[in-house]
KOLLUMLO-958129 format. One record per residue: x, y, z of N, C-alpha, C, O in turn. Coordinates in pm, whole numbers, plus 50000, padded with zeros to 5 digits. Atoms other than C-alpha are relative to their C-alpha. Layout:
<loses>
XYZXYZXYZXYZ/...
</loses>
This chain:
<loses>
498334995449932640713727241120500924992149949501814999149901/498625004450119643203705240940499895005949843500845010349778/500324997850138641753712540614501075015449982502095017249915/499494988749996642443749740703501705007750018502245018149980/498315000549943646263744040865500434995749865501435000949816/499045005950144647113726340531499605011749880500395012849787/499994991750117645903752240295500785013750088501205020149992/499074990049943647933781740532501154994949976501965001849916/498905003250031650673755640531500505002049843501635004749803/499234999950148650513755140136500225014349942500735015349831/500114985050005650263795240140501175007249996501615016649931/498674995049907653323796440365501154993949895502225000049895/499215002850085655123774940077499815005049891500885010449865/500064990850083654143791139797500765012950008501695015249931/499664986649978654913824439904501514996050025502225001749942/498375002750003658683810640004500314999549824501075007449768/499565000750139658703799039624500215009949910501105010049825/499974993950107657483829639465501285013550067501925021650000/499054989050001659733851839696501264996849932501585003949836/499255005250067662653831939604500365006249819501365010749763/500344998450145661263836839237500355012649964500855015749855/500084984750049661173875439282501305006350036501605017750003/498294994349953664903879839432501244992249921502334997649899/498925004050047666883854239266499804998749828500715000149746/500185003950130665273846438936501005008049899501225019349944/499644991750069667263860338650499215008649911498125004049877/500784994850116666013885438403499554993149905498384995449873/500605002450103665503868738150498714988450001498044985849901/501745003949957662303847238321499315010449987498155008349950/501024993949977660943876538352499455005849817498325008849778/500434995850147661463886037937499164987249946498574988149838/500465009350061660093851137905498494997750034497674990349979/501345000149983657093858738079498865010649924497635010349924/500334992350096656813888337831499474991649902498264992949879/500135006750137656883863837524499044990650016498084990149940/500935010849993655163834937655498495002450095497524995550065/501274995949976652313848837859499485009849986498265008949973/500274989050059652033881737781499654998249870498484998349832/500564999850165652293878137397500885011049913501095012249792/498584989150056654983906837355501054995650003501264987050088/499174999649992657963907137274501085011450092500505020750148/499624988049961660923929637417500784996950139500664985950191/499495002949871663003933637741499595007250103499345019250102/500574990649912661903938538072500805009550096500135016050176/499204993649941664823955938227499474998350160499365009350213/500475001249861663553944638591501275007850085502415003050090/498994997849892665453966738846499954992950164499084986550222/499845004849827666593958239214498495006850082498155001850189/500804995549897663383982039333498914993049973498074991550062/500985004750048661103964239120500284988050042499184985850093/499865010749942662203930539243499435001350152498784992250203/500404998549862661553945939603498615001850011498004996850105/501464997149990658103957839531499304985850007498444981850087/500755016150000657303920639425500434992950126499764983750173/500115008149874658633909239724499155003350101498724993850167/500714993349918656683931039937498584997949918497655003649976/501355003550081653623920439685499734982950083498704978950137/500295014449995654393881839759499924999950195499614988950240/500214997849819654233889540188498665005650065498065004350172/501784991749996650943910140138499214986849957498424981450035/500975008850031649433882939934499774985450088498714979250097/500075011349893650253854140181499765001850141499424992350210/501045000549931649143868440444498615001750006497874996450089/501315001150025645993879440303499124985649958497944982849980/500525011550008645623846240186499704990150104498734982550113/500555006249893646143832140499499045002550101498624994250181/501064997749919643803849140675499044998649930497994999449993/501275003450086641473842640411499714983950003498544980350019/499805015149947642423801440452499284998450137498504989050149/500265004449860641673804640840498565005950022497835000150103/501684995550011638183823840798499174994149929498024992849970/500995002350154636673811740477498964990949995499184978849997/501215008850020633253798640446499255001149881498685011049835/500684991950140631893795640139498305000149986497724990550037/501624994150014628013809040064499464996649882500234997349787/500454997350133625913804739791498965010650027498285012750128/500764981950015624173838239714498884995049916498724984349856/501405002850045620773842939599500425006749814501345014049777/499344993450097620563848839227499665010549944498565015649965/500404984350021620783880339063499055000149893499104992949793/501234999950153617543891238834500445006549906499965003649796/499374995950120619413910038623501034994549880501695001049799/498915004850030621443887638489499875006249835500765011649770/499974997850146620103893638142500705008049925501245004849819/498914987150018621913928338118501084992949945501404996049831/498615004650072625133905938060499944992649841500814992549754/499695005650135624133887537764500275008249870500855001949782/499664993450121624483912237492501415004950001502225003549910/498624994349968627423928037628501164988949979502134990649904/499105009849972629223894837715499734993449805500674988649741/499945004750160628393884237335500885003149938501754996249885/499214991650098629823912337179501604999450070502515002449993/498665001249972633043907837380500814987049975502024985049977/499395019050062633353866937267500435005149858501465002249799/499405002750149632983880936918501515010949946502205009949844/498764989049991635823912636985500714987050017500864980749912/498755014150001638263879837112500024995149869501014996349796/499645007550125637343860636817500535008149854501125003249758/499214990150133638193892936560501855003750057502745008249986/498574998250012641553894236764500984989750028502204990950038/499015008650027642583862236780500534994949826501484988649779/499654999750161642243864336392500885006149997501915000049968/499124990250058644123894536358501364995250051502224995249963/498895002449930647073882536622500704982349915501774977049944/500045010350075646833850036371500524998049842500804988449769/500014994150139647333866236065498695006449903498755013449802/501475000850063643573867235967499855013449984500925019449995/501224988949987641233898935941500825012350011500335022050068/499014991149968644583920835921499275013549961499365023450034/500464983850074642773950635706498625002350129498105013450136/501154992049929639833951035989500475005550114501085000150206/499744990049888640113981236196499165006750064498615016550012/501054995349942637913987836466500465011250097501325011750184/499574983849950637814024536562499895003550163498935000050232/500114996749840638774039036938498624997350017498254986850070/501244994449947635054053736953498984983249976497814982750013/501085012249994633434016336890500384991450119499594983450169/499395008449898635674001337155499545008950123499435003850235/500504993749841634444029337414498714999949981498235004350085/501525004049979630614021937325499714985850090498944982550180/500315013249962631093988437375500464997750193499844991950282/499625001349874633113991437697498925010350098498815006950215/500954991349942630474019937816498744989950029498324989450144/501025007749990627693995337768500124986650067499034982450106/499335007149913629493967137945500235003750146500284995250235/500044994449835629823989938276498804996650019498464987150090/501485000349975626113996238239499594984750043499074983650154/500845010249995625033959538215500594993150143499794989050226/499645004949915627663946738469499735009050149499615003250257/500684990049880626653978838725498444994150032498024992550146/501415004949966623083965938697499894986150053498734983150080/499895012949930623863931038839500865006550147500375004150257/499044997949880626713946139098499275003650084499405001250204/500254988549875624213972339219498614991950065497854997750143/501515005149960621143947639290499744996450136500614988750176/500184998449877620043947839614499074987350069497844986750065/501505009549970618523915639778500614997450137501465005550173/500265005049875618583897540125501825000450067502584997549974/498924997949907621923901540359500324984950014499524975750024/499145012749978624593873140393501015002950103501475014350098/499024999149914626973870040663501084993449911501134982649851/498785002250066630203872940523501384994450101501564999150214/498835004149944633553854140626501115009350043501745010450148/498724990250039635983879140518499515013949988498355014949948/499984984250036636003917040490499735003549897499614992749841/499724995450126635733935240161501495002149911501905000649796/498674996450009639143946540228500894988049923502044989449883/499065012650057640323912240086500515003249882501725002649857/500124997750117639693921939758501395009849959502375006249895/498514991850083642333952839690501034995150055502034993949984/498685006349975644763935839963500894991849886502064993149851/499235009050045645013906639746500145006149832500684998549752/500104993450151644683929439390501655005649995502485004249905/498754994350010647723948139523501234994349982502244997549918/498865012349976649703918739617500544996749871501724995549838/499265003150125649463910639265500415004149917501124997449842/499524988750068650033941039086501755003450028502685006249952/498294999849949653373942939307500714991149952501894991449914/498675013050043654313909439219500585001349822501724999149780/499964997350139653873917138834500765012549971500975016049855/498594992650032656513944738888500874993749960501705001549911/498755006550043659063918538793499634998549851500544991949802/500334998250160657533921438397499635011549969500065014749858/500634988650019655733954438411499574998749853500395002249769/500015000850155654103947838069499115008649968499015008949845/500294987250029651933979438078500515011349978501075014050085/499674984849997652894011638013499695007950143498775003450212/500434990949866652804039138333498585006449955498225010949846/501374994550001649444049938388499935012449941498885014149879/500084991750054650334083138272500675002949907501165014149893/499354998150098651824077737994498835002849913497744997249929/500994993750148649924095937660498725003350083497724996650057/501424988549936647164118037880499995007949909500675016149847/501054986050097644934134537702499714997749892499075005749823/499915005350108645274111337429498354988049965497754982950060/501535008650034641854089437275500634987250105500204983650214/499395014449991644194057337313499874999250172499354991050247/500145004049832644674065437675498595001850085498404994450182/501165003349938641044074537783499134990049982498084988050043/501145014850076639544043337598501034986550114500444976250149/499485008049930642184023637814500095000350116500234988850160/500694995149861641564035738139498444994450007498004985450079/501615008849974637654030138068500404983749985499724977050062/499935013250034638863994537956500364996250109499324991350153/499604998949904640683990038269498684994850137498694984950210/500954998749930637323998138465498764990549974497824987150047/501235007250045635223978038247500214985250049499334978350099/499965015449979636943943638293500474997450160500784985950190/500094997649882637373952838663498484994650033498384984050095/501035003050014633623951838641499384985349930498454978549976/500345013950089633163921538405500634991950109499684986350165/499435010049868635263900538693499175001950093498924991650156/500614999349895633233913238929497954990949994497234984450069/501575006850039629583902638758500364985649984499634976650026/499925020250032631323865638640500164997250168499994985950214/499735004849864631993865739001498414996050112498024987450190/501404998049952628643873939114498994991349988498284987050079/501015011950089626593850738898500754985250060500154976950129/499505011449963628923823838962499844991050163499704979150190/500524999349866628353827239336498664995150023498464988550125/501145003349989624723821939275499854984549965498734980749931/499885015250076625383785139169500634993750132501215000950213/499305010249913626583755439406501255000550016501645006049913/498705003149983629933750639497500764994849929500514982749937/499745005350124632103742239208499504997949872500174994949774/500314997550146629873744538940500005014050009500335019349903/499834985250050629703783739023501555003149928501665011049835/499114999849998633173780539004500764999449858501555007949817/499935003550126633553763438659499085011449935499655014949832/500264991750098631163790338514500455012650018500225020849929/499674987949985632613818838655501575002049960502165012749942/498804997150087635963808638518499904998949829500725004349755/500135000550135634643799638166499665016349959500235021849865/500534986850048632773835538161500935010850009500865020349930/498484988150024635933857738220500714994549932501365001949858/498735002350123638153836638017499455003449862500235009149786/500744996850109635623840637727499945013449910499845015649790/500314986850036635383876537741501345011650013501545022049950/498704990549993638933890237883500634998949840500394988949772/499444999150085640963901937585500974989549973501784988250065/499275014649957642813869937513501705006149944501825013649848/498294999650070647073872837447500134988949993500154986649872/499255011150073648113837937444499444990050082498804992950183/500965012149904646803802237579500305000250159499564995650246/499435000849868648813807337886499145009950093498715007750206/501074988749913646753839437991498674995649981497974997150081/501335007749974643473821737886499704991150115498604991050171/499865009249909644623794038136499625009650132498855007150225/499714993749831645413822638408498855008249993498655014750096/501614991949959641853840438351498864991050022497744994750056/500915007949944640223809238403500325000050130499364997950204/500115001349858641803810038745499235011550083498675011250192/500504985549952640753847838764498474997550024497895004750106/501335001149994637233834838729499894994950115499625001650215/500145008149895637193807438949500415009350125499755006650225/498994991249864639223832439221498665008550029498315009350147/500934990550005636163857139144498844995950076498015002350141/501765006349965633363835539234500204997550157499305000950235/499475001849841635583823939607499405012950009498185014050026/499774989449952636103859339654498435005250059498225008550176/501724995249975631833869339634500084990550102500184995450215/500435010749861631463836839868500165004250140499425005650238/499674997949853633353844840125500135014250035500695017350140/500104984749935632853884440132498695001250004498345005550114/501444998250015629153885240042499765008749892498605011749865/500464986650086629493912239776500974998649860502164996749885/499714999650104630363911839376501225011749985502015012449891/499074989450016632473941539442501254993950051502244999850008/498635002049984635353922539594500594996749866501335005949835/499074998650112636853911039251500345012049931501405014149872/500064988450115636063943239079501025009550086501865016650031/498484991249954638423960739365501324991950009502414997550021/498735007550046640863930339320500625005349865501825007249849/499184998050131641433939638971500255013349964501275017149906/499324989150007641173972438972500945007650086501135019750076/499004996949876643713974839270501004996749940501895005249936/498895004250079646083954239061500285004549905501445003849866/499804990950128645453975038755500885013550038501845017149971/499714986249928646234007738957501564997450015502425003349950/498375001049996649693991539098500504998349911501225007549874/499315003650121650833975338812500335011349915501415011249856/499774985750097650784008338619500555010750060500725021149995/499394990549918652264027738879501224997150117502145005150128/498705004149877654744014639161500974996549946502074999149995/498465007850057657103996238928500765012849945501975010949932/499324991450056658054031038781500285010250096500805020050042/499814991349877658404050839091501515002650043501975012250106/498965003149902661594039239182499944998750138498864996350192/499885003449860662684035839526498395009750112498225008650234/500874996649894659304057439641498774987949957497744987350025/500765012650024657464026239492499984992150071498934987050109/499635011049892659094003339718499055006450124498055000850170/500694994749884657984027740001498434997650004497704991350081/501575000950019654634030939887499044986950029498004985550093/500345012349994654243995639837500134993450117499544982750135/500095005549826655093989440224499155005850082498844999650184/501054992449958652614016240323499014993549991498404990050092/501325001950056649834004240116499534983050074498434978350107/499965017049918650713965040275499345003050155498195000350190/500354996949865650543976140631498845007050031498465006950148/501424998850002647133992440549499284990949985498584986350074/500865013450063645593966740379500204986850115499334978250130/499515013349914647083940440627499005003350120498214994850160/500554999349902645623959140908498135004549968497385008750056/501334995050046642163967040731499514982049993498574978550064/500555015849984641733924240665499924998450162498814999950212/499985004249883642643915941019499515004850095499134996550178/500394994649927641503941241224498115003550019497355007150109/501564994550043637953946841072499054988850006499184981149911/501245009750006635003923441143499064999749897498175008249902/501045001850078633023912540857498465002950034497824998850131/501544996649975629583925440831498834997749923498915003349813/500955006050124626323910440650500285012349886500395024449903/500174992150146626503921840261498754995949937498134985649963/501305005850053623643921340057500504990549886501524993049821/499805014650089623733888439836499685008649847499705002449740/
</loses>
């Protein structure tokens, strides 16, 4: 019990720091995030509304993580039989990252991969991840409801309104680039879920390391800082699967983060209102619904 109280206290302290950052940090700090973490230039032009959305995200994340810290119980799930389905697509993604890394550092500039190829890779990867995520085995008793995934995803998506590196979801609708981009959002969410599901079948500690490495080497690389963030994301995915008993928790986390990040920052005052409504609904889902047995 004392350990859980310490975790909750750390969450509260972290929330205070992030809330202060969202409200008082100069816009140049968000520009630096774009440059150092995302790897893109330009100014963020962060508005007061986007700061308010980020503040709501901090509150939602803090309350969600506090509930998680108070209830969590790590579980080792059964091993997925279809893990072999991930080998080929994950190898292709690693090769694609190597190509992207070379391109960003001045090599392989003449290599251009058609959109159609990336679409096929995404579809194959989706199929492999779904093969693992939909495999039904024995049920496990979850310590947290599945709603913790989208709750924390929306929280992160709201906080990232501070730098809003992605274009609005509705931009370039109808173009091949838009269609493939949306497909890749879904693909990477499924990849995070599959990495978390595989890692959760290993003992605590080892599984988190495996999940961290698996996600970091397949997620499209931006910068060294982004790679480190993906390591944290992969480990987080394993933990989310352990406490919810489902590989869909990380999928819902990243999917809701993408959706929030590419919509709310661009809706002005409506975005602030929608963020508040989502926060209330998701917190009720986490706090009031008792977790049920989930398929391992």
